[in-house]
N, CA, C and O of each residue as an XYZ file, in Angstrom:
492
protein
N     -37.262    -78.604     42.915
C     -36.954    -77.201     43.104
C     -37.353    -76.789     44.516
O     -38.472    -77.068     44.946
N     -36.476    -76.145     45.227
C     -36.717    -75.748     46.603
C     -37.281    -74.329     46.628
O     -36.577    -73.371     46.308
N     -38.538    -74.198     47.004
C     -39.170    -72.878     47.050
C     -39.004    -72.269     48.436
O     -39.112    -72.973     49.440
N     -38.744    -70.971     48.497
C     -38.665    -70.341     49.813
C     -40.057    -70.256     50.440
O     -41.055    -70.059     49.747
N     -40.100    -70.406     51.743
C     -41.376    -70.328     52.443
C     -41.852    -68.882     52.471
O     -41.105    -67.989     52.872
N     -43.077    -68.650     52.053
C     -43.606    -67.292     52.006
C     -44.012    -66.852     53.413
O     -44.678    -67.591     54.138
N     -43.609    -65.660     53.780
C     -43.998    -65.093     55.056
C     -45.305    -64.338     54.852
O     -45.460    -63.592     53.886
N     -46.214    -64.534     55.746
C     -47.501    -63.862     55.632
C     -47.371    -62.428     56.120
O     -46.801    -62.176     57.182
N     -47.904    -61.485     55.339
C     -47.880    -60.090     55.738
C     -48.925    -59.813     56.792
O     -49.805    -60.636     57.044
N     -48.825    -58.653     57.405
C     -49.748    -58.323     58.493
C     -51.185    -58.185     57.994
O     -52.117    -58.512     58.728
N     -51.385    -57.713     56.776
C     -52.758    -57.570     56.261
C     -53.430    -58.934     56.129
O     -54.586    -59.096     56.520
N     -52.720    -59.902     55.587
C     -53.308    -61.232     55.431
C     -53.512    -61.891     56.788
O     -54.474    -62.636     56.973
N     -52.615    -61.628     57.745
C     -52.801    -62.167     59.091
C     -54.021    -61.552     59.768
O     -54.761    -62.239     60.472
N     -54.226    -60.253     59.551
C     -55.403    -59.600     60.132
C     -56.702    -60.141     59.538
O     -57.701    -60.266     60.245
N     -56.694    -60.459     58.253
C     -57.875    -61.052     57.626
C     -58.160    -62.416     58.248
O     -59.299    -62.711     58.611
N     -57.117    -63.252     58.370
C     -57.291    -64.565     58.999
C     -57.815    -64.426     60.420
O     -58.721    -65.154     60.827
N     -57.249    -63.498     61.170
C     -57.669    -63.270     62.547
C     -59.106    -62.760     62.610
O     -59.870    -63.151     63.492
N     -59.469    -61.886     61.673
C     -60.828    -61.364     61.629
C     -61.871    -62.408     61.283
O     -63.041    -62.253     61.631
N     -61.467    -63.461     60.607
C     -62.393    -64.551     60.283
C     -62.438    -65.571     61.415
O     -63.514    -66.041     61.786
N     -61.277    -65.912     61.962
C     -61.207    -66.975     62.967
C     -61.731    -66.536     64.339
O     -62.431    -67.300     65.003
N     -61.404    -65.328     64.762
C     -61.764    -64.895     66.116
C     -63.275    -64.906     66.375
O     -63.690    -65.418     67.415
N     -64.120    -64.369     65.484
C     -65.557    -64.430     65.756
C     -66.099    -65.865     65.814
O     -67.023    -66.151     66.575
N     -65.524    -66.762     65.011
C     -65.950    -68.159     65.063
C     -65.635    -68.771     66.423
O     -66.466    -69.467     67.006
N     -64.438    -68.508     66.920
C     -64.029    -69.056     68.212
C     -64.890    -68.457     69.330
O     -65.348    -69.179     70.215
N     -65.106    -67.159     69.291
C     -65.920    -66.501     70.316
C     -67.343    -67.061     70.312
O     -67.894    -67.359     71.372
N     -67.933    -67.205     69.139
C     -69.300    -67.738     69.056
C     -69.378    -69.158     69.617
O     -70.303    -69.484     70.361
N     -68.416    -69.992     69.265
C     -68.423    -71.366     69.762
C     -68.274    -71.402     71.276
O     -68.976    -72.145     71.963
N     -67.366    -70.605     71.782
C     -67.112    -70.631     73.222
C     -68.258    -70.016     74.016
O     -68.571    -70.494     75.107
N     -68.881    -68.978     73.501
C     -70.042    -68.411     74.195
C     -71.191    -69.408     74.226
O     -71.880    -69.536     75.238
N     -71.400    -70.115     73.120
C     -72.447    -71.144     73.102
C     -72.111    -72.256     74.091
O     -72.994    -72.789     74.762
N     -70.846    -72.594     74.174
C     -70.430    -73.646     75.111
C     -70.631    -73.194     76.558
O     -71.054    -73.983     77.402
N     -70.327    -71.925     76.847
C     -70.550    -71.394     78.192
C     -72.029    -71.397     78.550
O     -72.411    -71.756     79.664
N     -72.854    -70.993     77.592
C     -74.296    -70.975     77.835
C     -74.828    -72.388     78.067
O     -75.682    -72.599     78.928
N     -74.325    -73.351     77.302
C     -74.773    -74.735     77.458
C     -74.277    -75.331     78.770
O     -74.970    -76.151     79.373
N     -73.093    -74.936     79.220
C     -72.538    -75.483     80.454
C     -73.308    -74.999     81.673
O     -73.441    -75.725     82.658
N     -73.810    -73.784     81.608
C     -74.579    -73.245     82.725
C     -73.721    -73.017     83.956
O     -72.541    -72.680     83.854
N     -74.333    -73.205     85.135
C     -73.650    -72.927     86.403
C     -72.696    -74.043     86.812
O     -71.824    -73.835     87.656
N     -72.853    -75.215     86.224
C     -71.997    -76.355     86.601
C     -71.295    -76.920     85.363
O     -71.743    -77.922     84.806
N     -70.206    -76.291     84.932
C     -69.496    -76.802     83.760
C     -68.794    -78.126     84.076
O     -68.380    -78.376     85.208
N     -68.675    -78.949     83.063
C     -67.981    -80.225     83.217
C     -66.474    -79.988     83.309
O     -65.997    -78.871     83.104
N     -65.737    -81.045     83.616
C     -64.273    -80.922     83.689
C     -63.711    -80.510     82.329
O     -62.779    -79.709     82.258
N     -64.267    -81.050     81.262
C     -63.817    -80.692     79.910
C     -64.071    -79.213     79.622
O     -63.230    -78.527     79.043
N     -65.257    -78.731     80.040
C     -65.566    -77.309     79.861
C     -64.626    -76.430     80.679
O     -64.154    -75.403     80.191
N     -64.355    -76.830     81.921
C     -63.453    -76.036     82.759
C     -62.053    -75.968     82.154
O     -61.406    -74.922     82.204
N     -61.579    -77.085     81.580
C     -60.272    -77.073     80.906
C     -60.285    -76.106     79.727
O     -59.337    -75.346     79.528
N     -61.358    -76.137     78.951
C     -61.473    -75.238     77.788
C     -61.517    -73.786     78.242
O     -60.862    -72.933     77.643
N     -62.280    -73.494     79.288
C     -62.411    -72.117     79.755
C     -61.111    -71.613     80.368
O     -60.764    -70.445     80.195
N     -60.392    -72.464     81.076
C     -59.092    -72.077     81.623
C     -58.088    -71.869     80.495
O     -57.291    -70.931     80.525
N     -58.134    -72.749     79.503
C     -57.236    -72.636     78.360
C     -57.440    -71.355     77.579
O     -56.498    -70.823     76.992
N     -58.688    -70.849     77.568
C     -58.971    -69.607     76.848
C     -58.084    -68.473     77.367
O     -57.543    -67.688     76.588
N     -57.947    -68.402     78.673
C     -57.170    -67.327     79.280
C     -55.675    -67.562     79.061
O     -54.949    -66.662     78.638
N     -55.234    -68.769     79.352
C     -53.800    -69.069     79.266
C     -53.267    -68.956     77.843
O     -52.158    -68.465     77.633
N     -54.050    -69.406     76.868
C     -53.552    -69.352     75.487
C     -53.415    -67.919     74.997
O     -52.510    -67.616     74.219
N     -54.298    -67.036     75.438
C     -54.183    -65.625     75.038
C     -52.947    -64.998     75.662
O     -52.207    -64.277     74.993
N     -52.722    -65.273     76.943
C     -51.545    -64.723     77.610
C     -50.266    -65.207     76.924
O     -49.341    -64.426     76.700
N     -50.221    -66.482     76.599
C     -49.044    -67.049     75.947
C     -48.843    -66.447     74.558
O     -47.734    -66.042     74.209
N     -49.914    -66.388     73.768
C     -49.801    -65.861     72.403
C     -49.384    -64.394     72.402
O     -48.549    -63.989     71.593
N     -49.959    -63.593     73.303
C     -49.586    -62.182     73.342
C     -48.153    -61.999     73.841
O     -47.439    -61.122     73.355
N     -47.726    -62.813     74.803
C     -46.338    -62.724     75.275
C     -45.371    -63.105     74.146
O     -44.343    -62.453     73.962
N     -45.697    -64.149     73.400
C     -44.853    -64.544     72.269
C     -44.826    -63.444     71.213
O     -43.777    -63.150     70.640
N     -45.985    -62.837     70.961
C     -46.053    -61.754     69.980
C     -45.229    -60.550     70.396
O     -44.505    -59.982     69.578
N     -45.330    -60.150     71.666
C     -44.555    -59.010     72.144
C     -43.063    -59.294     72.069
O     -42.276    -58.424     71.694
N     -42.676    -60.513     72.425
C     -41.252    -60.857     72.371
C     -40.745    -60.836     70.927
O     -39.659    -60.324     70.655
N     -41.526    -61.389     70.012
C     -41.131    -61.390     68.601
C     -41.036    -59.961     68.069
O     -40.128    -59.643     67.302
N     -41.974    -59.096     68.477
C     -41.932    -57.701     68.039
C     -40.698    -56.998     68.608
O     -40.051    -56.210     67.918
N     -40.381    -57.286     69.860
C     -39.223    -56.662     70.489
C     -37.942    -57.046     69.757
O     -37.102    -56.193     69.470
N     -37.802    -58.327     69.461
C     -36.599    -58.799     68.762
C     -36.507    -58.167     67.372
O     -35.445    -57.691     66.970
N     -37.616    -58.165     66.647
C     -37.598    -57.606     65.292
C     -37.343    -56.103     65.314
O     -36.645    -55.584     64.442
N     -37.900    -55.393     66.300
C     -37.653    -53.955     66.414
C     -36.187    -53.683     66.726
O     -35.602    -52.738     66.197
N     -35.600    -54.501     67.575
C     -34.177    -54.336     67.891
C     -33.322    -54.548     66.643
O     -32.361    -53.813     66.415
N     -33.670    -55.548     65.835
C     -32.935    -55.779     64.590
C     -33.106    -54.611     63.621
O     -32.152    -54.211     62.955
N     -34.332    -54.060     63.541
C     -34.577    -52.919     62.657
C     -33.762    -51.709     63.113
O     -33.216    -50.979     62.285
N     -33.680    -51.498     64.415
C     -32.899    -50.374     64.930
C     -31.407    -50.565     64.649
O     -30.694    -49.604     64.361
N     -30.946    -51.805     64.734
C     -29.545    -52.064     64.398
C     -29.265    -51.780     62.925
O     -28.229    -51.209     62.584
N     -30.193    -52.182     62.053
C     -30.007    -51.903     60.627
C     -29.984    -50.401     60.367
O     -29.202    -49.918     59.549
N     -30.849    -49.663     61.073
C     -30.881    -48.214     60.914
C     -29.580    -47.583     61.412
O     -29.039    -46.675     60.782
N     -29.090    -48.072     62.542
C     -27.832    -47.556     63.070
C     -26.687    -47.812     62.095
O     -25.845    -46.939     61.883
N     -26.651    -48.996     61.505
C     -25.604    -49.290     60.521
C     -25.717    -48.371     59.307
O     -24.706    -47.955     58.740
N     -26.957    -48.055     58.909
C     -27.140    -47.128     57.785
C     -26.651    -45.734     58.167
O     -26.035    -45.043     57.356
N     -26.927    -45.326     59.403
C     -26.448    -44.009     59.853
C     -24.926    -43.962     59.871
O     -24.321    -42.968     59.470
N     -24.317    -45.042     60.337
C     -22.855    -45.073     60.411
C     -22.212    -45.128     59.040
O     -21.072    -44.700     58.859
N     -22.960    -45.665     58.062
C     -22.404    -45.709     56.707
C     -22.602    -44.379     55.978
O     -22.047    -44.177     54.898
N     -23.390    -43.474     56.561
C     -23.558    -42.149     55.979
C     -24.758    -41.991     55.071
O     -24.902    -40.948     54.432
N     -25.640    -43.006     54.989
C     -26.816    -42.902     54.116
C     -28.104    -43.252     54.866
O     -28.827    -44.152     54.438
N     -28.412    -42.566     55.972
C     -29.605    -42.955     56.724
C     -30.924    -42.559     56.059
O     -31.948    -43.187     56.329
N     -30.932    -41.545     55.204
C     -32.202    -41.064     54.676
C     -32.298    -41.171     53.166
O     -32.970    -40.355     52.535
N     -31.657    -42.135     52.587
C     -31.798    -42.335     51.152
C     -33.184    -42.928     50.878
O     -33.772    -43.533     51.775
N     -33.716    -42.772     49.673
C     -35.022    -43.361     49.359
C     -35.063    -44.874     49.587
O     -36.072    -45.416     50.038
N     -33.976    -45.536     49.275
C     -33.926    -46.984     49.495
C     -34.017    -47.297     50.976
O     -34.706    -48.234     51.379
N     -33.320    -46.511     51.787
C     -33.344    -46.732     53.238
C     -34.732    -46.437     53.802
O     -35.179    -47.116     54.727
N     -35.416    -45.435     53.256
C     -36.770    -45.132     53.726
C     -37.720    -46.290     53.421
O     -38.554    -46.642     54.255
N     -37.599    -46.879     52.244
C     -38.430    -48.042     51.912
C     -38.092    -49.226     52.804
O     -38.981    -49.962     53.233
N     -36.821    -49.407     53.077
C     -36.401    -50.511     53.934
C     -36.936    -50.321     55.352
O     -37.323    -51.290     56.004
N     -36.959    -49.077     55.829
C     -37.484    -48.806     57.173
C     -38.965    -49.145     57.247
O     -39.426    -49.715     58.236
N     -39.715    -48.796     56.202
C     -41.135    -49.154     56.173
C     -41.338    -50.654     56.192
O     -42.223    -51.160     56.882
N     -40.515    -51.370     55.431
C     -40.599    -52.835     55.410
C     -40.206    -53.421     56.758
O     -40.763    -54.433     57.185
N     -39.248    -52.787     57.430
C     -38.844    -53.266     58.754
C     -40.006    -53.184     59.739
O     -40.252    -54.130     60.487
N     -40.712    -52.071     59.745
C     -41.809    -51.920     60.715
C     -43.003    -52.783     60.329
O     -43.755    -53.208     61.206
N     -43.196    -53.049     59.053
C     -44.212    -54.015     58.622
C     -43.858    -55.397     59.155
O     -44.733    -56.142     59.597
N     -42.582    -55.734     59.112
C     -42.120    -57.024     59.621
C     -42.322    -57.123     61.136
O     -42.671    -58.189     61.643
N     -42.106    -56.020     61.859
C     -42.332    -56.001     63.307
C     -43.790    -56.340     63.605
O     -44.074    -57.179     64.459
N     -44.699    -55.692     62.909
C     -46.124    -55.940     63.110
C     -46.493    -57.374     62.740
O     -47.247    -58.036     63.453
N     -45.962    -57.835     61.634
C     -46.252    -59.186     61.175
C     -45.783    -60.234     62.181
O     -46.495    -61.201     62.450
N     -44.601    -60.047     62.730
C     -44.070    -61.001     63.716
C     -44.899    -60.983     64.998
O     -45.065    -62.017     65.643
N     -45.413    -59.827     65.365
C     -46.240    -59.742     66.567
C     -47.599    -60.390     66.403
O     -48.140    -60.962     67.350
N     -48.151    -60.301     65.201
C     -49.469    -60.887     64.949
C     -49.424    -62.399     64.760
O     -50.419    -63.083     65.003
N     -48.300    -62.917     64.336
C     -48.210    -64.327     63.955
C     -48.662    -65.296     65.051
O     -49.464    -66.181     64.752
N     -48.195    -65.186     66.306
C     -48.638    -66.155     67.310
C     -50.127    -66.048     67.630
O     -50.783    -67.060     67.873
N     -50.658    -64.837     67.630
C     -52.083    -64.641     67.926
C     -52.935    -65.230     66.808
O     -53.918    -65.925     67.067
N     -52.551    -64.945     65.553
C     -53.281    -65.496     64.419
C     -53.194    -67.020     64.397
O     -54.189    -67.706     64.164
N     -52.006    -67.534     64.639
C     -51.800    -68.987     64.623
C     -52.717    -69.675     65.634
O     -53.331    -70.694     65.316
N     -52.814    -69.131     66.841
C     -53.644    -69.742     67.886
C     -55.125    -69.604     67.556
O     -55.887    -70.550     67.759
N     -55.548    -68.450     67.054
C     -56.957    -68.244     66.725
C     -57.403    -69.169     65.590
O     -58.484    -69.754     65.654
N     -56.581    -69.298     64.563
C     -56.928    -70.177     63.438
C     -56.943    -71.636     63.889
O     -57.823    -72.400     63.493
N     -55.976    -72.022     64.712
C     -55.949    -73.402     65.226
C     -57.181    -73.688     66.072
O     -57.766    -74.766     65.976
N     -57.578    -72.723     66.903
C     -58.785    -72.906     67.721
C     -60.033    -73.004     66.853
O     -60.912    -73.824     67.116
N     -60.112    -72.171     65.821
C     -61.280    -72.215     64.938
C     -61.386    -73.584     64.275
O     -62.479    -74.142     64.175
N     -60.261    -74.125     63.822
C     -60.277    -75.463     63.210
C     -60.666    -76.529     64.228
O     -61.508    -77.383     63.952
N     -60.050    -76.474     65.401
C     -60.300    -77.487     66.427
C     -61.750    -77.457     66.893
O     -62.385    -78.504     67.024
N     -62.271    -76.268     67.141
C     -63.635    -76.155     67.663
C     -64.687    -76.439     66.613
O     -65.803    -76.832     66.953
N     -64.360    -76.248     65.340
C     -65.342    -76.519     64.286
C     -65.512    -78.015     64.023
O     -66.510    -78.433     63.435
N     -64.538    -78.824     64.459
C     -64.638    -80.268     64.253
C     -65.635    -80.919     65.194
O     -66.119    -82.014     64.910
N     -65.947    -80.281     66.290
C     -66.832    -80.895     67.294
C     -68.272    -80.671     66.967
O     -69.149    -81.119     67.705
């Protein structure tokens, strides 16, 4: 039986992010303190990666949110053109659309934070 892949909602993504981010921050702060004034090449790669991975994840999140918002606006426009923009069903669909926008924006940030928490906890 082929099951559809479940999409994670923004609330569950925020919970994952709230658990993973403090773990990553604690590990990296301890690593910075241990490295002192002369970090090793491995430490410098990790510290440089901290900045680049955030920029990449946030850029991916913003792009995903932009695309999803554009799709939501198109759906709303089609509802307006069909003559039923403010039906109760359309109002519920609009709420789900904006939940999806938020969820798509959080996904890359959560994915990177959880991956970092797993990777850093193995060491």
